C-alpha positions as YAML, in Angstrom:
chain: A
units: angstrom
residues:
- id: 1
  name: MET
  ca: [-9.74, -32.79, -32.89]
- id: 2
  name: ALA
  ca: [-10.43, -33.46, -29.22]
- id: 3
  name: SER
  ca: [-13.81, -32.43, -27.87]
- id: 4
  name: GLY
  ca: [-12.19, -30.01, -25.39]
- id: 5
  name: GLY
  ca: [-10.27, -28.16, -28.13]
- id: 6
  name: ARG
  ca: [-11.04, -25.04, -30.09]
- id: 7
  name: ARG
  ca: [-12.50, -24.88, -33.58]
- id: 8
  name: GLY
  ca: [-10.88, -22.78, -36.29]
- id: 9
  name: GLY
  ca: [-7.39, -21.35, -36.54]
- id: 10
  name: GLY
  ca: [-5.74, -18.23, -35.16]
- id: 11
  name: ARG
  ca: [-5.00, -17.12, -31.66]
- id: 12
  name: PRO
  ca: [-7.76, -17.66, -29.04]
- id: 13
  name: THR
  ca: [-9.40, -14.44, -27.87]
- id: 14
  name: LEU
  ca: [-10.55, -13.10, -24.52]
- id: 15
  name: GLU
  ca: [-14.15, -13.41, -25.72]
- id: 16
  name: GLU
  ca: [-13.69, -17.11, -26.47]
- id: 17
  name: VAL
  ca: [-12.28, -17.70, -22.99]
- id: 18
  name: ALA
  ca: [-15.28, -15.87, -21.51]
- id: 19
  name: ALA
  ca: [-17.75, -17.92, -23.56]
- id: 20
  name: ARG
  ca: [-16.11, -21.19, -22.60]
- id: 21
  name: ALA
  ca: [-16.07, -20.29, -18.89]
- id: 22
  name: GLY
  ca: [-19.62, -18.91, -19.02]
- id: 23
  name: VAL
  ca: [-18.65, -15.52, -17.65]
- id: 24
  name: GLY
  ca: [-18.29, -11.99, -18.98]
- id: 25
  name: ARG
  ca: [-15.22, -10.58, -20.69]
- id: 26
  name: GLY
  ca: [-14.52, -8.26, -17.75]
- id: 27
  name: THR
  ca: [-14.45, -11.19, -15.32]
- id: 28
  name: VAL
  ca: [-11.84, -12.95, -17.46]
- id: 29
  name: SER
  ca: [-9.78, -9.77, -17.51]
- id: 30
  name: ARG
  ca: [-9.93, -9.50, -13.70]
- id: 31
  name: VAL
  ca: [-8.79, -13.10, -13.28]
- id: 32
  name: ILE
  ca: [-5.89, -12.65, -15.69]
- id: 33
  name: ASN
  ca: [-4.82, -9.45, -13.95]
- id: 34
  name: GLY
  ca: [-4.91, -11.08, -10.51]
- id: 35
  name: SER
  ca: [-7.77, -9.06, -9.04]
- id: 36
  name: PRO
  ca: [-9.04, -10.37, -5.69]
- id: 37
  name: ARG
  ca: [-12.61, -9.36, -6.60]
- id: 38
  name: VAL
  ca: [-13.41, -12.76, -8.12]
- id: 39
  name: SER
  ca: [-14.77, -15.84, -6.36]
- id: 40
  name: GLU
  ca: [-12.58, -18.94, -6.22]
- id: 41
  name: ARG
  ca: [-15.14, -20.92, -8.24]
- id: 42
  name: THR
  ca: [-15.19, -18.32, -11.02]
- id: 43
  name: ARG
  ca: [-11.40, -18.06, -10.96]
- id: 44
  name: SER
  ca: [-11.12, -21.83, -11.40]
- id: 45
  name: LEU
  ca: [-13.57, -21.81, -14.34]
- id: 46
  name: VAL
  ca: [-11.63, -19.08, -16.10]
- id: 47
  name: GLN
  ca: [-8.27, -20.70, -15.46]
- id: 48
  name: GLN
  ca: [-9.57, -24.00, -16.83]
- id: 49
  name: ALA
  ca: [-10.88, -22.24, -19.96]
- id: 50
  name: VAL
  ca: [-7.51, -20.52, -20.42]
- id: 51
  name: ALA
  ca: [-5.74, -23.87, -20.17]
- id: 52
  name: ASP
  ca: [-8.18, -25.63, -22.53]
- id: 53
  name: LEU
  ca: [-7.89, -22.99, -25.23]
- id: 54
  name: GLY
  ca: [-4.20, -22.24, -24.79]
- id: 55
  name: TYR
  ca: [-4.96, -18.55, -24.34]
- id: 56
  name: VAL
  ca: [-1.91, -16.28, -23.88]
- id: 57
  name: PRO
  ca: [-2.60, -12.65, -22.80]
- id: 58
  name: ASN
  ca: [-1.28, -10.02, -25.17]
- id: 59
  name: ARG
  ca: [0.74, -8.00, -22.67]
- id: 60
  name: ALA
  ca: [1.46, -5.07, -24.98]
- id: 61
  name: ALA
  ca: [-2.17, -4.69, -26.05]
- id: 62
  name: ARG
  ca: [-3.39, -5.01, -22.46]
- id: 63
  name: ALA
  ca: [-0.97, -2.33, -21.27]
- id: 64
  name: LEU
  ca: [-1.94, 0.01, -24.11]
- id: 65
  name: ALA
  ca: [-5.66, -0.46, -23.52]
- id: 66
  name: GLY
  ca: [-5.29, 0.23, -19.80]
- id: 67
  name: ASN
  ca: [-2.85, 3.12, -20.31]
- id: 68
  name: ARG
  ca: [-0.30, 1.10, -18.34]
- id: 69
  name: ALA
  ca: [3.40, 0.42, -18.82]
- id: 70
  name: ASP
  ca: [3.30, -2.68, -16.56]
- id: 71
  name: THR
  ca: [6.60, -1.44, -15.07]
- id: 72
  name: VAL
  ca: [7.58, -0.24, -11.59]
- id: 73
  name: ALA
  ca: [10.80, 1.69, -10.94]
- id: 74
  name: LEU
  ca: [12.84, 1.05, -7.79]
- id: 75
  name: VAL
  ca: [14.93, 4.20, -7.36]
- id: 76
  name: VAL
  ca: [18.04, 4.30, -5.16]
- id: 77
  name: PRO
  ca: [19.65, 7.76, -4.89]
- id: 78
  name: GLU
  ca: [23.03, 6.30, -3.92]
- id: 79
  name: THR
  ca: [26.28, 5.19, -5.56]
- id: 80
  name: GLU
  ca: [26.91, 1.68, -6.89]
- id: 81
  name: THR
  ca: [29.40, 1.22, -4.05]
- id: 82
  name: ARG
  ca: [26.74, 1.69, -1.38]
- id: 83
  name: LEU
  ca: [24.15, -0.31, -3.31]
- id: 84
  name: PHE
  ca: [26.32, -3.41, -3.48]
- id: 85
  name: ALA
  ca: [28.15, -2.99, -0.15]
- id: 86
  name: GLU
  ca: [25.09, -2.72, 2.09]
- id: 87
  name: PRO
  ca: [22.94, -5.82, 2.64]
- id: 88
  name: TYR
  ca: [19.98, -3.53, 3.39]
- id: 89
  name: PHE
  ca: [19.46, -2.69, -0.27]
- id: 90
  name: SER
  ca: [19.54, -6.31, -1.43]
- id: 91
  name: GLY
  ca: [16.98, -7.18, 1.25]
- id: 92
  name: ILE
  ca: [14.63, -4.44, 0.07]
- id: 93
  name: LEU
  ca: [15.10, -5.59, -3.54]
- id: 94
  name: ARG
  ca: [14.24, -9.19, -2.63]
- id: 95
  name: GLY
  ca: [11.12, -8.06, -0.78]
- id: 96
  name: VAL
  ca: [9.96, -5.79, -3.60]
- id: 97
  name: SER
  ca: [10.51, -8.54, -6.17]
- id: 98
  name: ALA
  ca: [8.47, -10.97, -4.07]
- id: 99
  name: GLY
  ca: [5.73, -8.38, -3.61]
- id: 100
  name: LEU
  ca: [5.44, -7.79, -7.35]
- id: 101
  name: ALA
  ca: [5.68, -11.46, -8.34]
- id: 102
  name: ASP
  ca: [1.92, -11.98, -8.54]
- id: 103
  name: HIS
  ca: [1.21, -8.72, -10.37]
- id: 104
  name: ASP
  ca: [2.92, -9.40, -13.71]
- id: 105
  name: MET
  ca: [4.96, -6.20, -13.41]
- id: 106
  name: GLN
  ca: [8.49, -5.53, -14.64]
- id: 107
  name: LEU
  ca: [10.92, -4.06, -12.09]
- id: 108
  name: LEU
  ca: [13.31, -1.34, -13.23]
- id: 109
  name: LEU
  ca: [16.26, -0.63, -10.89]
- id: 110
  name: THR
  ca: [17.52, 2.95, -11.23]
- id: 111
  name: LEU
  ca: [20.41, 4.70, -9.46]
- id: 112
  name: ILE
  ca: [20.21, 8.49, -9.28]
- id: 113
  name: ARG
  ca: [23.33, 10.25, -8.06]
- id: 114
  name: THR
  ca: [23.35, 13.63, -9.86]
- id: 115
  name: SER
  ca: [20.90, 16.33, -10.90]
- id: 116
  name: LYS
  ca: [21.53, 15.35, -14.53]
- id: 117
  name: GLU
  ca: [20.46, 11.78, -13.83]
- id: 118
  name: ARG
  ca: [17.40, 13.09, -11.99]
- id: 119
  name: ARG
  ca: [16.38, 15.19, -15.01]
- id: 120
  name: ARG
  ca: [16.88, 12.21, -17.31]
- id: 121
  name: PHE
  ca: [14.67, 10.08, -15.07]
- id: 122
  name: ALA
  ca: [12.02, 12.81, -15.01]
- id: 123
  name: ASP
  ca: [11.95, 12.76, -18.83]
- id: 124
  name: TYR
  ca: [11.60, 8.98, -18.69]
- id: 125
  name: LEU
  ca: [8.64, 9.33, -16.31]
- id: 126
  name: ALA
  ca: [7.02, 12.00, -18.48]
- id: 127
  name: ALA
  ca: [6.99, 9.49, -21.35]
- id: 128
  name: HIS
  ca: [4.68, 7.25, -19.22]
- id: 129
  name: ARG
  ca: [7.20, 4.41, -19.15]
- id: 130
  name: VAL
  ca: [6.50, 3.40, -15.54]
- id: 131
  name: ASP
  ca: [3.27, 3.01, -13.56]
- id: 132
  name: GLY
  ca: [4.77, 3.83, -10.18]
- id: 133
  name: VAL
  ca: [7.97, 4.48, -8.22]
- id: 134
  name: LEU
  ca: [9.46, 2.94, -5.08]
- id: 135
  name: LEU
  ca: [12.06, 5.27, -3.56]
- id: 136
  name: VAL
  ca: [14.70, 3.86, -1.18]
- id: 137
  name: SER
  ca: [17.21, 5.69, 1.04]
- id: 138
  name: VAL
  ca: [15.36, 8.99, 1.29]
- id: 139
  name: HIS
  ca: [17.40, 12.13, 2.04]
- id: 140
  name: GLY
  ca: [15.67, 15.20, 3.44]
- id: 141
  name: ASP
  ca: [16.73, 17.46, 0.58]
- id: 142
  name: ASP
  ca: [15.82, 15.02, -2.20]
- id: 143
  name: PRO
  ca: [13.43, 16.80, -4.62]
- id: 144
  name: LEU
  ca: [12.32, 13.56, -6.28]
- id: 145
  name: PRO
  ca: [9.30, 12.80, -4.02]
- id: 146
  name: ASP
  ca: [7.84, 16.24, -4.68]
- id: 147
  name: LEU
  ca: [8.55, 15.92, -8.40]
- id: 148
  name: LEU
  ca: [6.71, 12.58, -8.46]
- id: 149
  name: GLY
  ca: [3.79, 14.22, -6.62]
- id: 150
  name: ARG
  ca: [3.55, 17.02, -9.18]
- id: 151
  name: MET
  ca: [3.56, 14.42, -11.96]
- id: 152
  name: ALA
  ca: [0.80, 12.45, -10.13]
- id: 153
  name: ILE
  ca: [2.85, 9.24, -10.30]
- id: 154
  name: PRO
  ca: [1.99, 6.63, -7.64]
- id: 155
  name: THR
  ca: [4.88, 6.60, -5.17]
- id: 156
  name: VAL
  ca: [5.90, 4.78, -1.99]
- id: 157
  name: LEU
  ca: [8.94, 5.74, 0.10]
- id: 158
  name: ASN
  ca: [11.16, 3.42, 2.10]
- id: 159
  name: GLY
  ca: [11.47, 5.56, 5.21]
- id: 160
  name: ARG
  ca: [10.39, 9.20, 5.34]
- id: 161
  name: ARG
  ca: [11.80, 12.71, 5.14]
- id: 162
  name: THR
  ca: [10.08, 14.16, 8.23]
- id: 163
  name: ALA
  ca: [7.67, 13.16, 10.99]
- id: 164
  name: GLY
  ca: [4.85, 14.70, 8.95]
- id: 165
  name: GLU
  ca: [5.60, 12.89, 5.70]
- id: 166
  name: LEU
  ca: [2.57, 12.99, 3.37]
- id: 167
  name: VAL
  ca: [3.84, 10.62, 0.67]
- id: 168
  name: PRO
  ca: [2.90, 6.97, 1.38]
- id: 169
  name: TYR
  ca: [5.79, 5.18, 3.08]
- id: 170
  name: VAL
  ca: [6.89, 1.98, 4.78]
- id: 171
  name: ASP
  ca: [9.28, 2.39, 7.70]
- id: 172
  name: SER
  ca: [10.47, 0.50, 10.77]
- id: 173
  name: ASP
  ca: [10.32, 1.58, 14.41]
- id: 174
  name: ASN
  ca: [13.75, 3.23, 14.39]
- id: 175
  name: THR
  ca: [13.31, 5.14, 17.64]
- id: 176
  name: GLY
  ca: [12.05, 2.12, 19.56]
- id: 177
  name: GLY
  ca: [14.80, -0.07, 18.13]
- id: 178
  name: ALA
  ca: [17.51, 2.33, 19.28]
- id: 179
  name: GLN
  ca: [15.92, 2.54, 22.73]
- id: 180
  name: SER
  ca: [16.00, -1.24, 23.07]
- id: 181
  name: ALA
  ca: [19.70, -1.28, 22.15]
- id: 182
  name: LEU
  ca: [20.54, 1.32, 24.81]
- id: 183
  name: GLU
  ca: [18.39, -0.34, 27.46]
- id: 184
  name: HIS
  ca: [20.29, -3.55, 26.77]
- id: 185
  name: LEU
  ca: [23.72, -1.91, 27.09]
- id: 186
  name: ILE
  ca: [22.81, 0.08, 30.21]
- id: 187
  name: GLY
  ca: [21.24, -3.02, 31.71]
- id: 188
  name: ARG
  ca: [24.57, -4.82, 31.23]
- id: 189
  name: GLY
  ca: [26.24, -2.22, 33.43]
- id: 190
  name: ARG
  ca: [27.75, 0.02, 30.76]
- id: 191
  name: ARG
  ca: [28.09, 3.62, 31.90]
- id: 192
  name: GLN
  ca: [29.76, 5.58, 29.10]
- id: 193
  name: VAL
  ca: [27.65, 4.54, 26.14]
- id: 194
  name: ALA
  ca: [28.51, 6.32, 22.89]
- id: 195
  name: THR
  ca: [26.66, 6.29, 19.60]
- id: 196
  name: ILE
  ca: [27.68, 6.54, 15.96]
- id: 197
  name: ALA
  ca: [24.64, 8.14, 14.37]
- id: 198
  name: GLY
  ca: [23.80, 8.38, 10.69]
- id: 199
  name: PRO
  ca: [23.91, 11.52, 8.51]
- id: 200
  name: LEU
  ca: [21.57, 14.24, 9.70]
- id: 201
  name: ASP
  ca: [20.08, 14.81, 6.24]
- id: 202
  name: MET
  ca: [18.21, 11.53, 6.74]
- id: 203
  name: TYR
  ca: [15.23, 11.33, 9.10]
- id: 204
  name: VAL
  ca: [16.08, 7.72, 9.98]
- id: 205
  name: ALA
  ca: [19.32, 8.98, 11.56]
- id: 206
  name: HIS
  ca: [17.40, 11.51, 13.67]
- id: 207
  name: CYS
  ca: [15.00, 8.78, 14.86]
- id: 208
  name: ARG
  ca: [17.79, 6.42, 15.96]
- id: 209
  name: LEU
  ca: [19.62, 9.26, 17.67]
- id: 210
  name: ASP
  ca: [16.39, 10.28, 19.44]
- id: 211
  name: GLY
  ca: [15.96, 6.70, 20.66]
- id: 212
  name: TYR
  ca: [19.50, 6.75, 22.03]
- id: 213
  name: ARG
  ca: [18.96, 10.03, 23.87]
- id: 214
  name: GLN
  ca: [15.58, 9.03, 25.28]
- id: 215
  name: ALA
  ca: [17.03, 5.83, 26.73]
- id: 216
  name: VAL
  ca: [19.99, 7.69, 28.25]
- id: 217
  name: ARG
  ca: [17.63, 10.16, 29.94]
- id: 218
  name: ALA
  ca: [15.29, 7.40, 31.13]
- id: 219
  name: ALA
  ca: [18.22, 5.65, 32.81]
- id: 220
  name: GLY
  ca: [19.16, 8.83, 34.66]
- id: 221
  name: HIS
  ca: [22.50, 9.18, 32.87]
- id: 222
  name: PRO
  ca: [23.76, 12.66, 31.98]
- id: 223
  name: GLU
  ca: [23.54, 13.55, 28.29]
- id: 224
  name: ASP
  ca: [27.03, 14.01, 26.89]
- id: 225
  name: ASP
  ca: [27.37, 15.35, 23.34]
- id: 226
  name: ALA
  ca: [30.99, 14.19, 23.32]
- id: 227
  name: LEU
  ca: [29.63, 10.62, 23.23]
- id: 228
  name: VAL
  ca: [27.81, 11.32, 19.94]
- id: 229
  name: ALA
  ca: [29.56, 11.11, 16.56]
- id: 230
  name: HIS
  ca: [28.12, 10.99, 13.05]
- id: 231
  name: GLY
  ca: [28.92, 8.58, 10.24]
- id: 232
  name: ASP
  ca: [27.50, 8.13, 6.77]
- id: 233
  name: PHE
  ca: [26.25, 4.51, 6.96]
- id: 234
  name: THR
  ca: [29.55, 3.29, 5.44]
- id: 235
  name: GLU
  ca: [32.28, 1.15, 6.99]
- id: 236
  name: GLU
  ca: [34.90, 3.90, 6.65]
- id: 237
  name: GLY
  ca: [32.44, 6.34, 8.21]
- id: 238
  name: GLY
  ca: [32.17, 4.03, 11.21]
- id: 239
  name: ARG
  ca: [35.95, 3.91, 11.57]
- id: 240
  name: ARG
  ca: [36.30, 7.69, 11.43]
- id: 241
  name: ALA
  ca: [33.51, 8.23, 13.95]
- id: 242
  name: LEU
  ca: [34.98, 5.70, 16.39]
- id: 243
  name: ARG
  ca: [38.40, 7.37, 16.23]
- id: 244
  name: GLU
  ca: [36.68, 10.66, 17.02]
- id: 245
  name: LEU
  ca: [34.85, 9.16, 19.99]
- id: 246
  name: LEU
  ca: [38.00, 7.58, 21.45]
- id: 247
  name: THR
  ca: [39.78, 10.92, 21.22]
- id: 248
  name: ARG
  ca: [36.98, 12.67, 23.12]
- id: 249
  name: ARG
  ca: [36.04, 9.93, 25.59]
- id: 250
  name: PRO
  ca: [38.80, 7.29, 25.81]
- id: 251
  name: ALA
  ca: [37.03, 5.62, 28.76]
- id: 252
  name: LEU
  ca: [33.86, 4.80, 26.78]
- id: 253
  name: ASP
  ca: [32.69, 1.25, 27.45]
- id: 254
  name: ALA
  ca: [29.92, 0.73, 24.85]
- id: 255
  name: VAL
  ca: [28.99, 1.95, 21.36]
- id: 256
  name: PHE
  ca: [25.62, 1.80, 19.63]
- id: 257
  name: CYS
  ca: [26.01, 2.13, 15.85]
- id: 258
  name: ALA
  ca: [23.08, 3.20, 13.68]
- id: 259
  name: SER
  ca: [23.92, 0.47, 11.13]
- id: 260
  name: ASP
  ca: [25.73, -2.87, 11.04]
- id: 261
  name: VAL
  ca: [28.03, -1.56, 8.32]
- id: 262
  name: MET
  ca: [29.23, 1.30, 10.56]
- id: 263
  name: ALA
  ca: [29.56, -1.20, 13.43]
- id: 264
  name: ALA
  ca: [31.93, -3.26, 11.26]
- id: 265
  name: GLY
  ca: [34.11, -0.18, 10.79]
- id: 266
  name: ALA
  ca: [33.95, 0.63, 14.50]
- id: 267
  name: ARG
  ca: [35.00, -2.92, 15.36]
- id: 268
  name: GLN
  ca: [38.12, -2.60, 13.19]
- id: 269
  name: GLU
  ca: [39.06, 0.66, 14.85]
- id: 270
  name: LEU
  ca: [38.50, -0.74, 18.35]
- id: 271
  name: ARG
  ca: [40.85, -3.62, 17.59]
- id: 272
  name: THR
  ca: [43.44, -1.21, 16.19]
- id: 273
  name: ALA
  ca: [43.19, 0.69, 19.48]
- id: 274
  name: GLY
  ca: [43.68, -2.54, 21.45]
- id: 275
  name: ARG
  ca: [40.13, -2.59, 22.88]
- id: 276
  name: ARG
  ca: [38.56, -6.02, 23.38]
- id: 277
  name: ILE
  ca: [34.93, -6.66, 22.42]
- id: 278
  name: PRO
  ca: [32.88, -6.99, 24.62]
- id: 279
  name: ASP
  ca: [35.28, -7.04, 27.59]
- id: 280
  name: ASP
  ca: [36.45, -3.44, 27.21]
- id: 281
  name: VAL
  ca: [33.80, -2.05, 24.86]
- id: 282
  name: ALA
  ca: [30.39, -3.56, 24.07]
- id: 283
  name: LEU
  ca: [29.17, -3.05, 20.50]
- id: 284
  name: VAL
  ca: [25.63, -3.01, 19.06]
- id: 285
  name: GLY
  ca: [24.48, -2.38, 15.49]
- id: 286
  name: PHE
  ca: [21.23, -1.85, 13.62]
- id: 287
  name: ASP
  ca: [19.70, -3.92, 10.76]
- id: 288
  name: ASP
  ca: [20.66, -7.48, 11.83]
- id: 289
  name: SER
  ca: [22.19, -8.09, 8.42]
- id: 290
  name: ALA
  ca: [24.50, -10.93, 7.39]
- id: 291
  name: ILE
  ca: [27.36, -8.69, 8.53]
- id: 292
  name: ALA
  ca: [26.13, -8.94, 12.13]
- id: 293
  name: ARG
  ca: [26.03, -12.73, 12.08]
- id: 294
  name: HIS
  ca: [29.47, -13.12, 10.49]
- id: 295
  name: MET
  ca: [31.42, -10.62, 12.59]
- id: 296
  name: ASP
  ca: [33.91, -11.81, 15.22]
- id: 297
  name: PRO
  ca: [32.46, -11.76, 17.79]
- id: 298
  name: PRO
  ca: [28.94, -11.95, 16.31]
- id: 299
  name: LEU
  ca: [27.24, -8.57, 16.60]
- id: 300
  name: THR
  ca: [24.23, -7.77, 18.76]
- id: 301
  name: SER
  ca: [21.93, -5.86, 16.43]
- id: 302
  name: VAL
  ca: [18.44, -4.38, 16.12]
- id: 303
  name: ARG
  ca: [16.55, -6.43, 13.56]
- id: 304
  name: GLN
  ca: [14.23, -4.61, 11.20]
- id: 305
  name: PRO
  ca: [12.11, -6.73, 8.82]
- id: 306
  name: ILE
  ca: [13.83, -5.53, 5.65]
- id: 307
  name: GLU
  ca: [12.32, -7.98, 3.16]
- id: 308
  name: GLU
  ca: [8.88, -7.51, 4.70]
- id: 309
  name: MET
  ca: [9.31, -3.76, 4.25]
- id: 310
  name: GLY
  ca: [10.04, -4.32, 0.56]
- id: 311
  name: ARG
  ca: [6.96, -6.53, 0.15]
- id: 312
  name: ALA
  ca: [4.80, -3.95, 1.95]
- id: 313
  name: MET
  ca: [6.12, -1.18, -0.30]
- id: 314
  name: ALA
  ca: [5.19, -3.18, -3.39]
- id: 315
  name: GLY
  ca: [1.73, -3.87, -1.94]
- id: 316
  name: LEU
  ca: [1.03, -0.21, -1.17]
- id: 317
  name: LEU
  ca: [2.21, 0.84, -4.61]
- id: 318
  name: MET
  ca: [0.08, -1.74, -6.42]
- id: 319
  name: ALA
  ca: [-2.90, -0.61, -4.34]
- id: 320
  name: GLN
  ca: [-2.37, 2.93, -5.68]
- id: 321
  name: ILE
  ca: [-1.92, 1.72, -9.25]
- id: 322
  name: THR
  ca: [-5.00, -0.52, -9.26]
- id: 323
  name: GLY
  ca: [-7.13, 1.62, -6.97]
- id: 324
  name: GLU
  ca: [-7.70, -1.28, -4.55]
- id: 325
  name: ALA
  ca: [-7.28, -1.09, -0.77]
- id: 326
  name: GLU
  ca: [-4.18, -2.64, 0.72]
- id: 327
  name: GLY
  ca: [-3.85, -3.81, 4.31]
- id: 328
  name: GLY
  ca: [-0.64, -3.65, 6.27]
- id: 329
  name: GLY
  ca: [-0.74, -6.97, 8.05]
- id: 330
  name: PRO
  ca: [-1.22, -7.71, 11.76]
- id: 331
  name: ASP
  ca: [2.19, -6.34, 12.85]
- id: 332
  name: ALA
  ca: [1.99, -3.06, 10.95]
- id: 333
  name: ARG
  ca: [0.55, 0.22, 12.15]
- id: 334
  name: SER
  ca: [0.10, 3.57, 10.48]
- id: 335
  name: ALA
  ca: [1.87, 6.71, 11.66]
- id: 336
  name: THR
  ca: [-1.42, 7.85, 13.20]
- id: 337
  name: GLY
  ca: [-2.29, 4.47, 14.68]
- id: 338
  name: GLN
  ca: [-5.00, 3.97, 12.07]
- id: 339
  name: ALA
  ca: [-5.04, 1.77, 8.97]
- id: 340
  name: GLY
  ca: [-3.60, 3.76, 6.10]
- id: 341
  name: PRO
  ca: [-0.80, 4.20, 3.59]
- id: 342
  name: HIS
  ca: [1.86, 4.94, 6.23]
- id: 343
  name: LEU
  ca: [3.15, 1.66, 7.66]
- id: 344
  name: VAL
  ca: [5.65, 1.33, 10.52]
- id: 345
  name: LEU
  ca: [6.91, -2.22, 11.15]
- id: 346
  name: PRO
  ca: [8.28, -3.41, 14.51]
- id: 347
  name: THR
  ca: [11.95, -4.00, 15.36]
- id: 348
  name: GLU
  ca: [13.57, -6.56, 17.67]
- id: 349
  name: LEU
  ca: [16.93, -6.65, 19.48]
- id: 350
  name: VAL
  ca: [18.94, -9.79, 18.65]
- id: 351
  name: ARG
  ca: [21.54, -10.41, 21.38]
- id: 352
  name: ARG
  ca: [24.92, -11.90, 20.45]
- id: 353
  name: GLN
  ca: [28.43, -12.06, 21.90]
- id: 354
  name: SER
  ca: [29.50, -8.47, 21.08]
- id: 355
  name: SER
  ca: [27.61, -7.11, 24.08]
...
């Protein structure tokens, strides 16, 4: 047997790893669980001892001892059609997966579309099968955040229900992003700028509509409710809203859409109506998804850091689960301007040929 090996049979234990590394059992546990509260030298000693002994953590026993399920649920209260049709959701999923990669956590993707499914999920939570929940696509009347609060389950929202949201969340600067889109269109000489807003049961739709209205007022243009239509963040919703706008204001010369998916629908309807983009009508979207880059002409869009939002959500949730502080990064700010669990990430207008 080699001198660096282990005497005796059986599976190596945590105590043996600790003895070999010359540290305590708790230190070994912190290294294995990825805690930052360990020096690099100590981490290296423990990792070397783990490699020498061939130690494999017993995940089930570790979870049981820590009263943990080692599982995080990503909940999307939308249909499969929206989940797979909108690039936004896949971007959030990629970011969350990356954010959890170093934490040895399983990710459970759950769609909740009915009250029955919500009750079933509540029973699942009551059985302590997840350690925390990430909730995407938050609607104002969704009772799930309050249910999670009553159950004392760590939770992070993607977006928020109101300006005074108390549940930890990660959002983007929706109002500022919409303002930048309108400033761009007005700066290009457009005078009848319409908007296709999102559904009013979502705070994100209110924020983007507020940004539109603030920019219109700042430019000295009259506010015209006939230039505002509402979609549902779907392509067909964008088509319907654009038809409505053309009926009310046929001379409109620009449209800001609250999502790239709705902009794709609006583009189809503009072409059906014989309107050229951008010659007759300039078009701007929101998200800067793959849809924007592949449209003809390529779509000017407000970029929000979708994958970064997913990573930040995972970070905030793990901070709640482990009880460790989590920073938001140099480009994040809290809703109050102070470091905290409410992160708002910046947006950026990406100019392309549609405007």
